[in-house]
C-alpha positions in Angstrom: 116.6 32.7 65.8 114.9 29.8 64.2 111.2 29.3 65.2 110.3 26.7 67.8 106.5 27.3 67.6 104.5 27.2 64.5 101.2 29.0 64.3 99.1 27.5 61.4 95.7 28.8 60.4 93.3 27.4 57.8 92.9 30.9 56.2 94.2 34.4 56.7 90.7 35.3 57.8 91.8 33.6 61.1 94.6 36.1 61.6 92.7 38.6 63.8 92.2 35.7 66.3 95.7 34.2 65.9 97.5 37.6 66.3 96.9 37.2 70.1 99.0 34.0 70.1 101.7 35.7 68.1 101.8 38.6 70.5 102.0 36.5 73.6 104.8 34.4 72.1 106.6 37.5 71.1 106.2 39.0 74.6 107.6 35.7 76.0 110.6 35.8 73.6 109.6 32.6 72.0 110.5 32.5 68.3 107.6 31.5 66.1 106.4 31.3 62.5 103.0 31.8 61.0 101.5 30.1 57.9 98.2 29.6 56.3 97.6 26.0 55.2 94.2 24.4 54.5 93.5 20.7 55.3 90.9 20.8 52.5 92.5 23.1 49.9 96.2 22.2 50.3 96.2 18.7 51.9 99.6 17.7 50.5 101.2 20.9 51.8 99.7 20.3 55.3 101.0 16.8 55.5 104.5 17.9 54.3 104.5 20.7 56.8 103.6 18.3 59.7 106.1 15.7 58.7 109.0 18.1 58.4 108.2 20.5 61.3 110.3 18.7 63.9 113.3 18.4 61.6 113.1 22.2 61.2 113.3 22.7 64.9 109.6 23.2 65.7 108.7 22.0 69.2 105.0 22.9 69.4 102.3 23.5 66.8 99.3 25.8 67.3 96.7 25.1 64.6 93.6 27.2 64.2 90.6 26.4 62.0 87.0 27.1 61.7 83.9 25.2 60.5 84.9 21.6 59.7 88.3 22.4 61.4 90.2 19.4 60.1 93.6 21.2 60.1 94.7 20.5 63.7 93.8 16.8 63.4 95.5 16.3 60.1 98.7 17.9 61.5 98.5 15.7 64.6 98.1 12.6 62.5 101.4 13.4 60.7 103.7 14.4 63.6 104.7 13.4 67.1 104.9 17.1 68.2 102.3 18.5 70.5 99.5 20.1 68.6 97.2 22.7 70.2 94.0 23.3 68.4 92.2 26.7 68.3 88.6 26.5 67.1 87.7 29.7 65.3 84.3 31.3 65.4 83.3 32.0 61.8 80.2 30.1 60.8 76.6 30.1 61.5 77.3 27.8 64.4 79.5 30.4 66.1 82.6 28.1 66.3 80.9 25.2 68.0 81.3 23.2 64.9 85.0 23.8 64.9 85.2 23.0 68.6 83.5 19.7 68.1 85.7 18.9 65.1 88.9 19.5 67.0 88.1 17.8 70.3 86.6 14.7 68.7 90.0 13.2 67.7 90.3 9.4 67.6 92.5 7.5 70.1 96.2 8.0 69.4 95.8 11.3 67.6 95.4 13.9 70.5 95.0 17.6 69.9 95.0 19.8 73.0 92.1 22.1 72.5 91.4 25.6 73.9 88.3 27.7 73.8 86.7 29.1 70.7 89.0 31.9 69.6 91.3 31.0 72.5 94.5 31.8 70.8 96.1 33.5 73.8 95.5 30.4 75.9 97.0 28.2 73.1 100.1 30.3 73.2 100.3 30.1 77.0 100.0 26.3 76.8 102.7 26.2 74.2 104.9 28.3 76.5 104.2 26.0 79.4 105.2 23.0 77.4 108.4 24.7 76.3 109.2 26.0 79.7 109.6 22.4 81.0 113.1 22.5 79.5 113.9 26.2 79.7 114.5 27.9 83.1 114.6 31.4 81.6 111.2 30.8 79.9 109.8 29.4 83.2 110.8 32.6 84.9 109.2 34.8 82.2 106.0 32.7 82.4 105.9 33.0 86.2 106.3 36.8 85.9 103.5 36.9 83.4 101.2 34.9 85.7 102.2 37.1 88.6 101.2 40.1 86.5 97.8 38.5 85.9 97.3 38.1 89.6 98.3 41.7 90.3 95.8 43.0 87.8 93.0 41.2 89.6 94.2 42.3 93.0 94.3 45.9 91.8 90.9 45.6 90.2 89.4 44.3 93.4 91.0 47.1 95.4 89.4 49.6 92.9 86.0 47.8 93.3 86.2 48.3 97.0 85.9 52.1 96.4 82.5 51.6 94.8 80.0 52.0 97.5 76.3 52.1 97.8 75.2 55.6 98.4 72.1 55.2 100.6 69.9 58.3 100.6 66.8 58.7 102.7 63.9 60.6 101.3 
């Protein structure tokens, strides 16, 4: 199957963060691709990628970057596809620099932005966008979210077993 989500990272050093997005997309049976492209080191390739993504069947782009984090914005400037930015922790500013870089886009060039290192939420958001036109994917997403709920309910039940053991002297 051809990919419909593209995961782009500024460097392969972002892979440990972005693997979470890949795993969730895989679990949801959403075909994806992964590439490393740098807005600063390979700007022509980034623009070419963004301009050609839709024609290749890509429907959502997840773009991760750290520090100056220009990658998501440059991609968004060159496509009409939804772009989800993942700020990556990796500098002395603990990812806050990347977060600010991604969320401060000018009018007309939106980048949906998740938390620092929030690759899993980026993948879930991509799935939610795709599920708008895919009933089977909507059902898989609903089952996933029901599983999250069950985990919390179970954890709460287990916590109820922890009791204060009052002992008098």
